[in-house]
PDB file of N, CA, C and O in Angstrom, chain B, residues numbered from 101:
ATOM      1  N   MET B 101      -3.389 -25.589   6.548  1.00  0.00           N
ATOM      2  CA  MET B 101      -3.429 -24.660   5.433  1.00  0.00           C
ATOM      3  C   MET B 101      -2.070 -24.590   4.743  1.00  0.00           C
ATOM      4  O   MET B 101      -1.986 -24.507   3.517  1.00  0.00           O
ATOM      5  N   LYS B 102      -1.011 -24.624   5.545  1.00  0.00           N
ATOM      6  CA  LYS B 102       0.318 -24.554   4.958  1.00  0.00           C
ATOM      7  C   LYS B 102       0.602 -25.778   4.094  1.00  0.00           C
ATOM      8  O   LYS B 102       1.216 -25.665   3.033  1.00  0.00           O
ATOM      9  N   ALA B 103       0.160 -26.938   4.544  1.00  0.00           N
ATOM     10  CA  ALA B 103       0.388 -28.162   3.781  1.00  0.00           C
ATOM     11  C   ALA B 103      -0.329 -28.116   2.436  1.00  0.00           C
ATOM     12  O   ALA B 103       0.231 -28.545   1.427  1.00  0.00           O
ATOM     13  N   ARG B 104      -1.562 -27.602   2.403  1.00  0.00           N
ATOM     14  CA  ARG B 104      -2.301 -27.499   1.135  1.00  0.00           C
ATOM     15  C   ARG B 104      -1.637 -26.502   0.191  1.00  0.00           C
ATOM     16  O   ARG B 104      -1.566 -26.739  -1.015  1.00  0.00           O
ATOM     17  N   TYR B 105      -1.145 -25.375   0.743  1.00  0.00           N
ATOM     18  CA  TYR B 105      -0.480 -24.386  -0.091  1.00  0.00           C
ATOM     19  C   TYR B 105       0.812 -24.952  -0.658  1.00  0.00           C
ATOM     20  O   TYR B 105       1.104 -24.772  -1.840  1.00  0.00           O
ATOM     21  N   ASN B 106       1.588 -25.635   0.178  1.00  0.00           N
ATOM     22  CA  ASN B 106       2.843 -26.220  -0.297  1.00  0.00           C
ATOM     23  C   ASN B 106       2.597 -27.291  -1.349  1.00  0.00           C
ATOM     24  O   ASN B 106       3.389 -27.434  -2.280  1.00  0.00           O
ATOM     25  N   GLN B 107       1.519 -28.039  -1.216  1.00  0.00           N
ATOM     26  CA  GLN B 107       1.199 -29.053  -2.215  1.00  0.00           C
ATOM     27  C   GLN B 107       0.902 -28.397  -3.559  1.00  0.00           C
ATOM     28  O   GLN B 107       1.342 -28.884  -4.601  1.00  0.00           O
ATOM     29  N   LEU B 108       0.159 -27.295  -3.538  1.00  0.00           N
ATOM     30  CA  LEU B 108      -0.135 -26.565  -4.774  1.00  0.00           C
ATOM     31  C   LEU B 108       1.119 -25.925  -5.346  1.00  0.00           C
ATOM     32  O   LEU B 108       1.348 -25.958  -6.555  1.00  0.00           O
ATOM     33  N   ALA B 109       1.932 -25.340  -4.468  1.00  0.00           N
ATOM     34  CA  ALA B 109       3.121 -24.626  -4.915  1.00  0.00           C
ATOM     35  C   ALA B 109       4.159 -25.569  -5.504  1.00  0.00           C
ATOM     36  O   ALA B 109       4.859 -25.204  -6.449  1.00  0.00           O
ATOM     37  N   ASN B 110       4.265 -26.752  -4.971  1.00  0.00           N
ATOM     38  CA  ASN B 110       5.297 -27.686  -5.417  1.00  0.00           C
ATOM     39  C   ASN B 110       4.835 -28.599  -6.548  1.00  0.00           C
ATOM     40  O   ASN B 110       5.648 -29.332  -7.111  1.00  0.00           O
ATOM     41  N   SER B 111       3.559 -28.572  -6.889  1.00  0.00           N
ATOM     42  CA  SER B 111       3.104 -29.385  -8.004  1.00  0.00           C
ATOM     43  C   SER B 111       3.507 -28.705  -9.301  1.00  0.00           C
ATOM     44  O   SER B 111       3.252 -27.515  -9.488  1.00  0.00           O
ATOM     45  N   ALA B 112       4.116 -29.430 -10.166  1.00  0.00           N
ATOM     46  CA  ALA B 112       4.584 -28.877 -11.436  1.00  0.00           C
ATOM     47  C   ALA B 112       3.448 -28.940 -12.443  1.00  0.00           C
ATOM     48  O   ALA B 112       3.461 -29.789 -13.334  1.00  0.00           O
ATOM     49  N   SER B 113       2.472 -28.061 -12.317  1.00  0.00           N
ATOM     50  CA  SER B 113       1.319 -28.103 -13.213  1.00  0.00           C
ATOM     51  C   SER B 113       1.644 -27.535 -14.588  1.00  0.00           C
ATOM     52  O   SER B 113       1.163 -28.047 -15.599  1.00  0.00           O
ATOM     53  N   LEU B 114       2.439 -26.502 -14.634  1.00  0.00           N
ATOM     54  CA  LEU B 114       2.816 -25.893 -15.905  1.00  0.00           C
ATOM     55  C   LEU B 114       4.337 -25.883 -16.020  1.00  0.00           C
ATOM     56  O   LEU B 114       5.032 -25.369 -15.143  1.00  0.00           O
ATOM     57  N   GLN B 115       4.837 -26.445 -17.088  1.00  0.00           N
ATOM     58  CA  GLN B 115       6.273 -26.480 -17.321  1.00  0.00           C
ATOM     59  C   GLN B 115       6.658 -25.327 -18.250  1.00  0.00           C
ATOM     60  O   GLN B 115       5.793 -24.671 -18.830  1.00  0.00           O
ATOM     61  N   GLU B 116       7.950 -25.091 -18.381  1.00  0.00           N
ATOM     62  CA  GLU B 116       8.429 -24.074 -19.306  1.00  0.00           C
ATOM     63  C   GLU B 116       8.070 -24.467 -20.731  1.00  0.00           C
ATOM     64  O   GLU B 116       8.081 -25.648 -21.077  1.00  0.00           O
ATOM     65  N   ASP B 117       7.756 -23.488 -21.544  1.00  0.00           N
ATOM     66  CA  ASP B 117       7.350 -23.641 -22.948  1.00  0.00           C
ATOM     67  C   ASP B 117       6.002 -24.326 -23.105  1.00  0.00           C
ATOM     68  O   ASP B 117       5.661 -24.751 -24.209  1.00  0.00           O
ATOM     69  N   SER B 118       5.226 -24.445 -22.032  1.00  0.00           N
ATOM     70  CA  SER B 118       3.865 -24.957 -22.171  1.00  0.00           C
ATOM     71  C   SER B 118       2.921 -23.776 -22.409  1.00  0.00           C
ATOM     72  O   SER B 118       3.303 -22.618 -22.238  1.00  0.00           O
ATOM     73  N   VAL B 119       1.713 -24.078 -22.796  1.00  0.00           N
ATOM     74  CA  VAL B 119       0.745 -23.038 -23.127  1.00  0.00           C
ATOM     75  C   VAL B 119      -0.307 -22.977 -22.026  1.00  0.00           C
ATOM     76  O   VAL B 119      -0.797 -24.005 -21.558  1.00  0.00           O
ATOM     77  N   ALA B 120      -0.650 -21.741 -21.615  1.00  0.00           N
ATOM     78  CA  ALA B 120      -1.601 -21.542 -20.525  1.00  0.00           C
ATOM     79  C   ALA B 120      -2.591 -20.451 -20.888  1.00  0.00           C
ATOM     80  O   ALA B 120      -2.360 -19.647 -21.792  1.00  0.00           O
ATOM     81  N   VAL B 121      -3.699 -20.445 -20.159  1.00  0.00           N
ATOM     82  CA  VAL B 121      -4.721 -19.413 -20.316  1.00  0.00           C
ATOM     83  C   VAL B 121      -4.716 -18.572 -19.057  1.00  0.00           C
ATOM     84  O   VAL B 121      -4.643 -19.103 -17.949  1.00  0.00           O
ATOM     85  N   LEU B 122      -4.793 -17.252 -19.223  1.00  0.00           N
ATOM     86  CA  LEU B 122      -4.780 -16.327 -18.098  1.00  0.00           C
ATOM     87  C   LEU B 122      -6.200 -16.003 -17.677  1.00  0.00           C
ATOM     88  O   LEU B 122      -7.036 -15.669 -18.516  1.00  0.00           O
ATOM     89  N   HIS B 123      -6.482 -16.098 -16.380  1.00  0.00           N
ATOM     90  CA  HIS B 123      -7.810 -15.816 -15.840  1.00  0.00           C
ATOM     91  C   HIS B 123      -7.856 -14.379 -15.331  1.00  0.00           C
ATOM     92  O   HIS B 123      -7.016 -13.965 -14.532  1.00  0.00           O
ATOM     93  N   TYR B 124      -8.839 -13.632 -15.800  1.00  0.00           N
ATOM     94  CA  TYR B 124      -9.077 -12.281 -15.313  1.00  0.00           C
ATOM     95  C   TYR B 124     -10.295 -12.315 -14.408  1.00  0.00           C
ATOM     96  O   TYR B 124     -11.397 -12.577 -14.889  1.00  0.00           O
ATOM     97  N   PRO B 125     -10.136 -12.057 -13.101  1.00  0.00           N
ATOM     98  CA  PRO B 125     -11.278 -12.137 -12.196  1.00  0.00           C
ATOM     99  C   PRO B 125     -12.369 -11.118 -12.514  1.00  0.00           C
ATOM    100  O   PRO B 125     -13.554 -11.430 -12.400  1.00  0.00           O
ATOM    101  N   GLU B 126     -11.989  -9.922 -12.904  1.00  0.00           N
ATOM    102  CA  GLU B 126     -12.991  -8.933 -13.267  1.00  0.00           C
ATOM    103  C   GLU B 126     -13.360  -9.122 -14.735  1.00  0.00           C
ATOM    104  O   GLU B 126     -12.509  -9.450 -15.561  1.00  0.00           O
ATOM    105  N   GLU B 127     -14.601  -8.917 -15.043  1.00  0.00           N
ATOM    106  CA  GLU B 127     -15.062  -9.098 -16.413  1.00  0.00           C
ATOM    107  C   GLU B 127     -14.632  -7.896 -17.239  1.00  0.00           C
ATOM    108  O   GLU B 127     -14.904  -6.752 -16.875  1.00  0.00           O
ATOM    109  N   ARG B 128     -13.974  -8.155 -18.330  1.00  0.00           N
ATOM    110  CA  ARG B 128     -13.517  -7.081 -19.209  1.00  0.00           C
ATOM    111  C   ARG B 128     -14.201  -7.208 -20.554  1.00  0.00           C
ATOM    112  O   ARG B 128     -14.471  -8.308 -21.036  1.00  0.00           O
ATOM    113  N   LYS B 129     -14.472  -6.077 -21.141  1.00  0.00           N
ATOM    114  CA  LYS B 129     -15.062  -6.072 -22.472  1.00  0.00           C
ATOM    115  C   LYS B 129     -13.940  -6.311 -23.476  1.00  0.00           C
ATOM    116  O   LYS B 129     -12.987  -5.536 -23.552  1.00  0.00           O
ATOM    117  N   ILE B 130     -14.064  -7.383 -24.239  1.00  0.00           N
ATOM    118  CA  ILE B 130     -13.024  -7.743 -25.206  1.00  0.00           C
ATOM    119  C   ILE B 130     -13.437  -7.249 -26.583  1.00  0.00           C
ATOM    120  O   ILE B 130     -14.502  -7.597 -27.095  1.00  0.00           O
ATOM    121  N   THR B 131     -12.589  -6.445 -27.161  1.00  0.00           N
ATOM    122  CA  THR B 131     -12.802  -5.957 -28.522  1.00  0.00           C
ATOM    123  C   THR B 131     -11.706  -6.522 -29.401  1.00  0.00           C
ATOM    124  O   THR B 131     -10.848  -7.270 -28.933  1.00  0.00           O
ATOM    125  N   GLU B 132     -11.733  -6.169 -30.654  1.00  0.00           N
ATOM    126  CA  GLU B 132     -10.700  -6.674 -31.556  1.00  0.00           C
ATOM    127  C   GLU B 132      -9.326  -6.156 -31.152  1.00  0.00           C
ATOM    128  O   GLU B 132      -8.328  -6.859 -31.314  1.00  0.00           O
ATOM    129  N   ALA B 133      -9.263  -4.935 -30.630  1.00  0.00           N
ATOM    130  CA  ALA B 133      -7.974  -4.361 -30.231  1.00  0.00           C
ATOM    131  C   ALA B 133      -7.416  -5.036 -28.987  1.00  0.00           C
ATOM    132  O   ALA B 133      -6.198  -5.111 -28.827  1.00  0.00           O
ATOM    133  N   THR B 134      -8.280  -5.530 -28.100  1.00  0.00           N
ATOM    134  CA  THR B 134      -7.810  -6.166 -26.867  1.00  0.00           C
ATOM    135  C   THR B 134      -8.066  -7.663 -26.882  1.00  0.00           C
ATOM    136  O   THR B 134      -8.296  -8.260 -25.830  1.00  0.00           O
ATOM    137  N   ASP B 135      -8.031  -8.267 -28.038  1.00  0.00           N
ATOM    138  CA  ASP B 135      -8.260  -9.704 -28.149  1.00  0.00           C
ATOM    139  C   ASP B 135      -7.118 -10.509 -27.531  1.00  0.00           C
ATOM    140  O   ASP B 135      -7.206 -11.732 -27.426  1.00  0.00           O
ATOM    141  N   VAL B 136      -6.054  -9.830 -27.126  1.00  0.00           N
ATOM    142  CA  VAL B 136      -4.902 -10.483 -26.517  1.00  0.00           C
ATOM    143  C   VAL B 136      -5.312 -11.159 -25.212  1.00  0.00           C
ATOM    144  O   VAL B 136      -4.703 -12.155 -24.822  1.00  0.00           O
ATOM    145  N   LEU B 137      -6.334 -10.636 -24.528  1.00  0.00           N
ATOM    146  CA  LEU B 137      -6.753 -11.208 -23.251  1.00  0.00           C
ATOM    147  C   LEU B 137      -7.205 -12.650 -23.395  1.00  0.00           C
ATOM    148  O   LEU B 137      -7.029 -13.445 -22.472  1.00  0.00           O
ATOM    149  N   ALA B 138      -7.782 -13.003 -24.531  1.00  0.00           N
ATOM    150  CA  ALA B 138      -8.295 -14.346 -24.742  1.00  0.00           C
ATOM    151  C   ALA B 138      -7.251 -15.271 -25.369  1.00  0.00           C
ATOM    152  O   ALA B 138      -7.507 -16.463 -25.535  1.00  0.00           O
ATOM    153  N   ALA B 139      -6.095 -14.742 -25.713  1.00  0.00           N
ATOM    154  CA  ALA B 139      -5.078 -15.528 -26.389  1.00  0.00           C
ATOM    155  C   ALA B 139      -4.363 -16.457 -25.426  1.00  0.00           C
ATOM    156  O   ALA B 139      -4.229 -16.126 -24.248  1.00  0.00           O
ATOM    157  N   PRO B 140      -3.896 -17.615 -25.892  1.00  0.00           N
ATOM    158  CA  PRO B 140      -3.081 -18.474 -25.036  1.00  0.00           C
ATOM    159  C   PRO B 140      -1.695 -17.859 -24.828  1.00  0.00           C
ATOM    160  O   PRO B 140      -1.136 -17.235 -25.730  1.00  0.00           O
ATOM    161  N   TYR B 141      -1.168 -18.042 -23.654  1.00  0.00           N
ATOM    162  CA  TYR B 141       0.133 -17.497 -23.290  1.00  0.00           C
ATOM    163  C   TYR B 141       1.154 -18.616 -23.194  1.00  0.00           C
ATOM    164  O   TYR B 141       0.805 -19.755 -22.883  1.00  0.00           O
ATOM    165  N   ILE B 142       2.423 -18.295 -23.461  1.00  0.00           N
ATOM    166  CA  ILE B 142       3.515 -19.250 -23.368  1.00  0.00           C
ATOM    167  C   ILE B 142       4.226 -19.017 -22.041  1.00  0.00           C
ATOM    168  O   ILE B 142       4.570 -17.881 -21.714  1.00  0.00           O
ATOM    169  N   VAL B 143       4.447 -20.075 -21.279  1.00  0.00           N
ATOM    170  CA  VAL B 143       5.156 -19.979 -20.003  1.00  0.00           C
ATOM    171  C   VAL B 143       6.643 -19.888 -20.297  1.00  0.00           C
ATOM    172  O   VAL B 143       7.221 -20.784 -20.912  1.00  0.00           O
ATOM    173  N   ILE B 144       7.259 -18.795 -19.852  1.00  0.00           N
ATOM    174  CA  ILE B 144       8.683 -18.580 -20.094  1.00  0.00           C
ATOM    175  C   ILE B 144       9.510 -19.200 -18.968  1.00  0.00           C
ATOM    176  O   ILE B 144      10.422 -19.987 -19.225  1.00  0.00           O
ATOM    177  N   THR B 145       9.194 -18.846 -17.726  1.00  0.00           N
ATOM    178  CA  THR B 145       9.963 -19.309 -16.572  1.00  0.00           C
ATOM    179  C   THR B 145       9.026 -19.576 -15.407  1.00  0.00           C
ATOM    180  O   THR B 145       8.022 -18.884 -15.238  1.00  0.00           O
ATOM    181  N   ARG B 146       9.355 -20.581 -14.604  1.00  0.00           N
ATOM    182  CA  ARG B 146       8.595 -20.886 -13.387  1.00  0.00           C
ATOM    183  C   ARG B 146       9.487 -20.644 -12.186  1.00  0.00           C
ATOM    184  O   ARG B 146      10.588 -21.188 -12.099  1.00  0.00           O
ATOM    185  N   ILE B 147       9.004 -19.815 -11.248  1.00  0.00           N
ATOM    186  CA  ILE B 147       9.720 -19.561 -10.003  1.00  0.00           C
ATOM    187  C   ILE B 147       8.745 -19.868  -8.879  1.00  0.00           C
ATOM    188  O   ILE B 147       7.994 -18.989  -8.456  1.00  0.00           O
ATOM    189  N   ASN B 148       8.744 -21.101  -8.389  1.00  0.00           N
ATOM    190  CA  ASN B 148       7.839 -21.586  -7.358  1.00  0.00           C
ATOM    191  C   ASN B 148       6.383 -21.389  -7.792  1.00  0.00           C
ATOM    192  O   ASN B 148       5.914 -22.148  -8.640  1.00  0.00           O
ATOM    193  N   VAL B 149       5.648 -20.419  -7.260  1.00  0.00           N
ATOM    194  CA  VAL B 149       4.249 -20.213  -7.657  1.00  0.00           C
ATOM    195  C   VAL B 149       4.097 -19.010  -8.578  1.00  0.00           C
ATOM    196  O   VAL B 149       2.975 -18.639  -8.925  1.00  0.00           O
ATOM    197  N   ILE B 150       5.194 -18.401  -8.975  1.00  0.00           N
ATOM    198  CA  ILE B 150       5.179 -17.242  -9.867  1.00  0.00           C
ATOM    199  C   ILE B 150       5.664 -17.680 -11.242  1.00  0.00           C
ATOM    200  O   ILE B 150       6.660 -18.393 -11.363  1.00  0.00           O
ATOM    201  N   TYR B 151       4.950 -17.246 -12.273  1.00  0.00           N
ATOM    202  CA  TYR B 151       5.305 -17.590 -13.657  1.00  0.00           C
ATOM    203  C   TYR B 151       5.523 -16.328 -14.470  1.00  0.00           C
ATOM    204  O   TYR B 151       4.833 -15.328 -14.271  1.00  0.00           O
ATOM    205  N   TRP B 152       6.483 -16.370 -15.386  1.00  0.00           N
ATOM    206  CA  TRP B 152       6.652 -15.320 -16.381  1.00  0.00           C
ATOM    207  C   TRP B 152       6.015 -15.855 -17.654  1.00  0.00           C
ATOM    208  O   TRP B 152       6.376 -16.932 -18.129  1.00  0.00           O
ATOM    209  N   ILE B 153       5.065 -15.102 -18.207  1.00  0.00           N
ATOM    210  CA  ILE B 153       4.365 -15.541 -19.408  1.00  0.00           C
ATOM    211  C   ILE B 153       4.439 -14.458 -20.467  1.00  0.00           C
ATOM    212  O   ILE B 153       4.679 -13.289 -20.167  1.00  0.00           O
ATOM    213  N   GLN B 154       4.230 -14.867 -21.715  1.00  0.00           N
ATOM    214  CA  GLN B 154       4.239 -13.977 -22.878  1.00  0.00           C
ATOM    215  C   GLN B 154       3.234 -14.496 -23.878  1.00  0.00           C
ATOM    216  O   GLN B 154       3.126 -15.709 -24.057  1.00  0.00           O
ATOM    217  N   TRP B 155       2.494 -13.622 -24.536  1.00  0.00           N
ATOM    218  CA  TRP B 155       1.551 -14.087 -25.552  1.00  0.00           C
ATOM    219  C   TRP B 155       2.165 -14.033 -26.943  1.00  0.00           C
ATOM    220  O   TRP B 155       1.645 -14.648 -27.873  1.00  0.00           O
ATOM    221  N   ASP B 156       3.273 -13.297 -27.095  1.00  0.00           N
ATOM    222  CA  ASP B 156       3.960 -13.169 -28.367  1.00  0.00           C
ATOM    223  C   ASP B 156       5.450 -12.993 -28.055  1.00  0.00           C
ATOM    224  O   ASP B 156       5.781 -12.356 -27.055  1.00  0.00           O
ATOM    225  N   PRO B 157       6.344 -13.526 -28.862  1.00  0.00           N
ATOM    226  CA  PRO B 157       7.772 -13.377 -28.559  1.00  0.00           C
ATOM    227  C   PRO B 157       8.237 -11.919 -28.481  1.00  0.00           C
ATOM    228  O   PRO B 157       9.226 -11.627 -27.808  1.00  0.00           O
ATOM    229  N   ARG B 158       7.548 -11.010 -29.153  1.00  0.00           N
ATOM    230  CA  ARG B 158       7.929  -9.594 -29.099  1.00  0.00           C
ATOM    231  C   ARG B 158       7.194  -8.823 -28.010  1.00  0.00           C
ATOM    232  O   ARG B 158       7.486  -7.649 -27.785  1.00  0.00           O
ATOM    233  N   ALA B 159       6.247  -9.463 -27.333  1.00  0.00           N
ATOM    234  CA  ALA B 159       5.457  -8.786 -26.305  1.00  0.00           C
ATOM    235  C   ALA B 159       6.215  -8.726 -24.982  1.00  0.00           C
ATOM    236  O   ALA B 159       7.179  -9.456 -24.757  1.00  0.00           O
ATOM    237  N   LYS B 160       5.747  -7.835 -24.118  1.00  0.00           N
ATOM    238  CA  LYS B 160       6.345  -7.689 -22.800  1.00  0.00           C
ATOM    239  C   LYS B 160       5.990  -8.892 -21.932  1.00  0.00           C
ATOM    240  O   LYS B 160       4.866  -9.391 -21.995  1.00  0.00           O
ATOM    241  N   LYS B 161       6.937  -9.359 -21.127  1.00  0.00           N
ATOM    242  CA  LYS B 161       6.693 -10.485 -20.230  1.00  0.00           C
ATOM    243  C   LYS B 161       5.839 -10.019 -19.062  1.00  0.00           C
ATOM    244  O   LYS B 161       5.956  -8.883 -18.602  1.00  0.00           O
ATOM    245  N   MET B 162       4.972 -10.920 -18.585  1.00  0.00           N
ATOM    246  CA  MET B 162       4.107 -10.621 -17.455  1.00  0.00           C
ATOM    247  C   MET B 162       4.432 -11.584 -16.316  1.00  0.00           C
ATOM    248  O   MET B 162       4.702 -12.761 -16.555  1.00  0.00           O
ATOM    249  N   VAL B 163       4.407 -11.092 -15.092  1.00  0.00           N
ATOM    250  CA  VAL B 163       4.632 -11.916 -13.912  1.00  0.00           C
ATOM    251  C   VAL B 163       3.267 -12.235 -13.316  1.00  0.00           C
ATOM    252  O   VAL B 163       2.540 -11.332 -12.901  1.00  0.00           O
ATOM    253  N   ILE B 164       2.917 -13.532 -13.272  1.00  0.00           N
ATOM    254  CA  ILE B 164       1.576 -13.961 -12.872  1.00  0.00           C
ATOM    255  C   ILE B 164       1.683 -15.067 -11.828  1.00  0.00           C
ATOM    256  O   ILE B 164       2.578 -15.910 -11.891  1.00  0.00           O
ATOM    257  N   HIS B 165       0.768 -15.055 -10.874  1.00  0.00           N
ATOM    258  CA  HIS B 165       0.693 -16.102  -9.847  1.00  0.00           C
ATOM    259  C   HIS B 165       0.023 -17.342 -10.429  1.00  0.00           C
ATOM    260  O   HIS B 165      -0.780 -17.246 -11.357  1.00  0.00           O
ATOM    261  N   LEU B 166       0.353 -18.490  -9.886  1.00  0.00           N
ATOM    262  CA  LEU B 166      -0.180 -19.771 -10.345  1.00  0.00           C
ATOM    263  C   LEU B 166      -1.706 -19.820 -10.303  1.00  0.00           C
ATOM    264  O   LEU B 166      -2.328 -20.460 -11.150  1.00  0.00           O
ATOM    265  N   ASP B 167      -2.314 -19.145  -9.320  1.00  0.00           N
ATOM    266  CA  ASP B 167      -3.767 -19.174  -9.175  1.00  0.00           C
ATOM    267  C   ASP B 167      -4.499 -18.571 -10.368  1.00  0.00           C
ATOM    268  O   ASP B 167      -5.674 -18.871 -10.582  1.00  0.00           O
ATOM    269  N   ARG B 168      -3.829 -17.728 -11.145  1.00  0.00           N
ATOM    270  CA  ARG B 168      -4.484 -17.072 -12.282  1.00  0.00           C
ATOM    271  C   ARG B 168      -4.237 -17.787 -13.606  1.00  0.00           C
ATOM    272  O   ARG B 168      -4.676 -17.308 -14.652  1.00  0.00           O
ATOM    273  N   LEU B 169      -3.544 -18.924 -13.583  1.00  0.00           N
ATOM    274  CA  LEU B 169      -3.234 -19.658 -14.808  1.00  0.00           C
ATOM    275  C   LEU B 169      -3.921 -21.014 -14.827  1.00  0.00           C
ATOM    276  O   LEU B 169      -4.149 -21.633 -13.788  1.00  0.00           O
ATOM    277  N   ALA B 170      -4.243 -21.456 -16.026  1.00  0.00           N
ATOM    278  CA  ALA B 170      -4.799 -22.789 -16.242  1.00  0.00           C
ATOM    279  C   ALA B 170      -4.187 -23.350 -17.516  1.00  0.00           C
ATOM    280  O   ALA B 170      -3.878 -22.584 -18.429  1.00  0.00           O
ATOM    281  N   PRO B 171      -4.002 -24.664 -17.605  1.00  0.00           N
ATOM    282  CA  PRO B 171      -3.464 -25.254 -18.837  1.00  0.00           C
ATOM    283  C   PRO B 171      -4.388 -24.987 -20.017  1.00  0.00           C
ATOM    284  O   PRO B 171      -5.610 -25.052 -19.886  1.00  0.00           O
ATOM    285  N   TYR B 172      -3.802 -24.689 -21.160  1.00  0.00           N
ATOM    286  CA  TYR B 172      -4.558 -24.434 -22.378  1.00  0.00           C
ATOM    287  C   TYR B 172      -4.895 -25.777 -23.030  1.00  0.00           C
ATOM    288  O   TYR B 172      -3.995 -26.556 -23.343  1.00  0.00           O
ATOM    289  N   LEU B 173      -6.171 -26.046 -23.232  1.00  0.00           N
ATOM    290  CA  LEU B 173      -6.616 -27.325 -23.782  1.00  0.00           C
ATOM    291  C   LEU B 173      -7.025 -27.230 -25.240  1.00  0.00           C
ATOM    292  O   LEU B 173      -7.469 -28.221 -25.820  1.00  0.00           O
ATOM    293  N   GLY B 174      -6.886 -26.079 -25.832  1.00  0.00           N
ATOM    294  CA  GLY B 174      -7.257 -25.892 -27.229  1.00  0.00           C
ATOM    295  C   GLY B 174      -8.527 -25.083 -27.354  1.00  0.00           C
ATOM    296  O   GLY B 174      -9.228 -24.838 -26.372  1.00  0.00           O
ATOM    297  N   ALA B 175      -8.809 -24.678 -28.556  1.00  0.00           N
ATOM    298  CA  ALA B 175     -10.003 -23.873 -28.813  1.00  0.00           C
ATOM    299  C   ALA B 175     -11.252 -24.735 -28.729  1.00  0.00           C
ATOM    300  O   ALA B 175     -11.264 -25.883 -29.174  1.00  0.00           O
ATOM    301  N   THR B 176     -12.289 -24.171 -28.156  1.00  0.00           N
ATOM    302  CA  THR B 176     -13.575 -24.863 -28.113  1.00  0.00           C
ATOM    303  C   THR B 176     -14.563 -24.101 -28.980  1.00  0.00           C
ATOM    304  O   THR B 176     -14.626 -22.873 -28.938  1.00  0.00           O
ATOM    305  N   TRP B 177     -15.319 -24.829 -29.750  1.00  0.00           N
ATOM    306  CA  TRP B 177     -16.263 -24.208 -30.682  1.00  0.00           C
ATOM    307  C   TRP B 177     -17.671 -24.634 -30.329  1.00  0.00           C
ATOM    308  O   TRP B 177     -17.945 -25.823 -30.161  1.00  0.00           O
ATOM    309  N   ASP B 178     -18.561 -23.668 -30.217  1.00  0.00           N
ATOM    310  CA  ASP B 178     -19.965 -23.973 -29.968  1.00  0.00           C
ATOM    311  C   ASP B 178     -20.667 -24.196 -31.286  1.00  0.00           C
ATOM    312  O   ASP B 178     -20.628 -23.335 -32.164  1.00  0.00           O
ATOM    313  N   VAL B 179     -21.307 -25.336 -31.436  1.00  0.00           N
ATOM    314  CA  VAL B 179     -21.996 -25.650 -32.694  1.00  0.00           C
ATOM    315  C   VAL B 179     -23.484 -25.541 -32.499  1.00  0.00           C
ATOM    316  O   VAL B 179     -24.248 -25.766 -33.438  1.00  0.00           O
TER     317      VAL B 179
END
């Protein structure tokens, strides 16, 4: 188990200034006022498995674990 965790922790999946999506395990109702939850976040700093992210340069920084982040691949549109 330790080897698998270390492999995940040491893999550089998200670099600084890359864009990521934040995963919320509980389902939240998204309205226009809280549309920030669906916005892509910018990775500010990486500290092992902990990341500091921000969705706007004027917004407060958030400390998030690697397990809750995924690389942002762009907007997807259902046709």
